[in-house]
Each structure stands twice: as C-alpha cells, then as structure tokens.
N, C-alpha and C positions, 0 to 999 in steps of 0.2 A: 853631507851627513844630515840626517833628520834632526830637527830641533827637539828640545825637551817636550814642547807642547804636542808635536806630532807623535812622538814616542808614547806619550801619555794617552792620546786618543787611540792609538793602535792597541795599547794595553787594555783599555776599556772595551774596545771592540772584541778583543780576545775573551774577556770575561763574559760578555754577552753571548758569544758563541758557545761558551762552556755552560750557559744556562744559569749563571749566578743571579741571585735575586737583585731587583732594581735598587733596593735600599743599600745592599752591599756594594754594588757598582758605584753608586753615588758617593758612599763613604770612602771607598778606595780612591776614587777620582779626586776628592777633596784632600785626602791625606797625601797623595802623590804630588798634587799641586803645591801643597804646603812645603813638602820636602824640596821640590824644585825651587821654590822661592828662597828657601834657606841656602841651597847650593849657589844660587845667583848672588845672594848676600855675601857669601864668603869667597866668591870668585871662582867657583868650581862648577863648570857646566858640562864637562866632558865625562859622560857616564862610564866609559871604560877605565878612566883614571880614578874613579871613586874607591876609597879604601874604607876599612872598618872605622878608622878614626873619624871620618866625616859623619858617618851614621851615628857614632857615639856622641859627637858634638850636637847633632840634631836632637838626640834624646835629651841631652843636658839642657839644651835651649828650651825645649818644651817644659821640662820640670821647673826651670827658672821662671817661666811665664805662668806658673801655678796651674798647669794642667794636672788633673788627677792622675795618679799612677795607673789607674785602670784605663784612662783615655790614652795615655802614652803607650801602654802595652798594646792597645788596639791599633794605634797608628803604626807601631813597629810591625805588627802583623801585616798590615797593608804594604809597608815598605819591603818586608821580606818576600811577600808574594810577588811584588813588582820586580825585585831582583831575580827571582827564580824565572820569571817570564823573560827578562832580559838575557839570561843565560841560555834559555832554550832557543831564543831567536838569534843567538850568536852575536849579540850586541856587546856583551861582556864575556871575558874568558873564564873568570872565576867569580863566585858570589861573595862579596864583602860583608853581607848581612848575616852570614851563618854564625859568626862568633859573637854577635851582638846580643846581650842578655836583656830580658825584660825587667823593668823595675818591680820590686816586690810590692804587692798591695794586698790589703785585707779586704775580703769580700764583705761589702756592706749589706745589711739586711734590706729586703724590699720594704718600701713604704706601704704600710697597711692602714687604711683609714679606720678610725674608731667609729662606733655606732653614732656618737654625737656628731662626728665630722660628716659621715655620709648622709645623716638626716638633715644636717644644716645645708649640705649641698642640694639636697632635694628641695628644701624650703626656698632657696634663692632661685631655682630654675622652674619652680612650679607654674609660674605665669608665662613661661616660654615653652609651648607644647613641643616644639622640635627638640630643644635642648633637654627637656624633661624626658622625652622618649630615648634620646641618646644616652643620658645618664643611666636610665633604668636598664637599657640594653647592656651597657658596660658592666653594671653591678650585678645583673641577674644572669649574664651569660659568659662573662669573662672574655668577650670578643676583642680582637685586636683593632686598633684604630683604622688600619688599612683595610681590614675586612668590613668594618662598619661602613666606611666610605663607599665600598663597592656593592653594598647590599641593594637589591632591587625589590620592588613590591612583590614580585613573584617568589622571592626567597622566603617570604613570611607566610606561615599558615596559622591555623588556630592553635596548634600545639607545638610547633617547632620553627626554628630558623635554620635555613640551609646555607652553609658557607661553601661556595664553589671552590674548586681546585684553582690555585694560582701559583705561578712561579714554582717554588720547591715544596709548597704546602698541598696536602691532599684535601679533598672535600670532606666535610663532616656535618652532622646535624646536632643541634643543641635544643633541648626542651625549652619551650617558651612558657614561663609561668605567668600567673595572673597579673602581677604588677607590670611586667614588661609588656604583656599583651594589651592591657588597658591603656598604658602610656602610648603605645603605637597607634591604637584606635583613635585616641584623642588627637594625635598629630595628623592622622589621615583625614580627619574631618576638616582641617584648616590648611592642608597641604595645597600649595598653588597648583592650578590646573596646568599640566605641561605634557609634552610628548615624551619626556624623559621617563624611563622606567626606574630611575634611582629612587630609593626609599626616602632619602634625605636630600632635599633640594633647597636652593636659595629662593629669595622672593621673585627672581626672574625665571625660575624654573630650571636652573642649571644644577648639576650635581654639587652637593656640598663637599668641598675638597678637604683632604686631611689637614692641611695647614689652617684652614678656617675653623675646622672642628677644634683643633688644638688651641687656637687663639681664643675662641669663644669659651672653652672650658677653663682656660687660665684666668679669664676675666671672672667667671663664676667662683673659682677657687678663692680669688681675692675677696669677692663679695661675701663669701661664706667664712672668711677669715681662716682658711685652711692653709697652713704654712708648708712650704717645700713639697708640694704635691704636683704630680704630672698626670696626664691622661693614663699612662701605663699603670699608675698606682691603683686605678679602679679595677684593672685586670688582676693585679696582685691581690687586691682585697677580695675579689670573688674566689680566687684559688685558695687563699689562706682560710677564708670563712668556710668553704665547703669541706676542707680537710679537718678543720677544727670541729665541725658539726658531725664528722664521722662518715662523710661520703667516701667510698672506696677510692684509694689512690689511683688505681687504673682507670676508673671512670672520670675522675677529675682531669687526669692527664689527657684522656681522649677528648673530653669536651674543650679543654684549653688548646688542643691542637699541638701539644708538645711532641716532638719527634722521639725524644728519649724519656723514659720513666724517671731517670735520674734528675732531670730538670724539675719535675714536679716534686720529687723527694726532698729537694733542697728547702722547700717551704716548711717542711716539718720542723726544721731547726728554729723557726721563728714564730711558731704558735705555741702558746702555753699549755693548752689542753689537747690531748690526742685521744680521740674516741675510736676504738677499733670496730665499731658497729659496721655490719655489712649492708646497712640499709641503702636502697637505691634512690631514695627520695632526696631531691636537691632542696637545700634550705633557701628560703627567700631572705634577702637582705632588707 
C-alpha cells in the first residue's frame, strides 16, 4: 500500500492536472502534510480507517495551537478536498470529512494604510530606486505581488502596465499614472545590465523573487513604524482609496483583477465615505 507521502504527491499531481493555481497547490500540500504529521502523532496512518473523530481532533489541535479560526477553516477546506480525492480514487469507501464543521469566525476588515502611513513608507524607500518603484506600483495600480514579480520591461509603456494571463487569472491592463511612471523611470536608470527581461532584478541581474520582495517590504514597514502591515495591504489600500474617491465599482474590480464583483463590494463596508460619482479618473495616492 502507498505511503502517506506518496498519496500526498499523487494528490498534488491531480491538482496540477486540474489546473489549480500554484499557490493553492502549495497551501494544500502544506495542509495535508500537517494533517499527516498529526495522524502519525496519534498513531493512525491507515487512511481507510480514518473517522470523523480524528479530523475533529485535528481541528481542536489547531485551535489549541492558537491558529486563527480563518486559518483552521482554510486548512479544513484542504482536508475536505483531499478526502474527496481519496474517495474518487477508491482509497477510502466513504468520506469522513463530510460531517466536520468549520469553526465560526468573524471576517476581519482589510488593513488599509492611512495617508500618514503610506507617505512614511515612501519616505523610507525614497533612496532605494527599486523599492520605491515597487511601492509606487503597488499603491498606484493595486497589482498583486505575484504579478509584480512577473512583470517584464515590455509590460510597461508610457500609459499602462499589462498583466499577462497566468494560471486562473485573465490578462488585463492598468493605467500607469505619473507617480508610478516616474518611479519606474528612475529605477530603469540604475537597473543592472542583464539579459533578463524582468522589470525588477537583483544586483546580479536575476529576477527579484516574491519572497525577496516581501522580505524587503517587511523591513521598510518596520523602518516606517507601520504596525501589522503586509504587502497585500498596499493592494487593499489602492482598492479602498479608489472606491472612496468615487471610482466606479466595476472599474476598480476590473483593474484589481477580481473574478467576482462581490469581492470588490466587500471593501465598501470598510470605507467611511462613499462617492457615487461615475468619474473614470483614477485617484493618485
């Protein structure tokens, strides 16, 4: 019989075949590994013998370890998907995860930077042309970190930035305003000469990876004394600011690359002022 590790790898291969996003596959793989470690800890490694009780214990163990209810709910989604896969493959006869409920959690509002905070962030990155351009792109376009890391020089024109289609996301274009354009131009003046087409590269000319962008921004958040902020909060700030300024909901949704309008609508709950103007002009942060 296949080991837990082998079954996990087969499950991940199945997800790849289904075209699931790489970030989703990574998260599912980590969650299943954590579940397997728990099973080994309690002495239950035979998948067909797993009952609802063991999955409930896994949930309780996560909560005891102070995982947020949102994180526990996400991990349970991974486990439920895993057991559905096991059932379709005939590895188990019935799905023990069906009756496992998610812990109740309150949706926390997105972290939206204040004017003072994003101005402070600009101040601390101003002498770092690469990071200054990155911060401006985040604030002025609402781009995702994975999209920013994939940008090439050819994706940038005088008036727009093009986000190519990738995984489950469609391509889109976002207007490039003066602050973002100026910051990119300053970066290109000092960008290392390299054969790489990547817009953002390291000193050695290699593409600036997502993990390195996140690490660098976390450092600047600390220097700017901005508490509890992440890279994604720059995207949240763009979306909330545009809605607050009266940019049409449908336009903001399209620029952000949201698949559903309801995702964008959720931000309306967290902005104090709602302007119903139909102006198409994007506000500069």
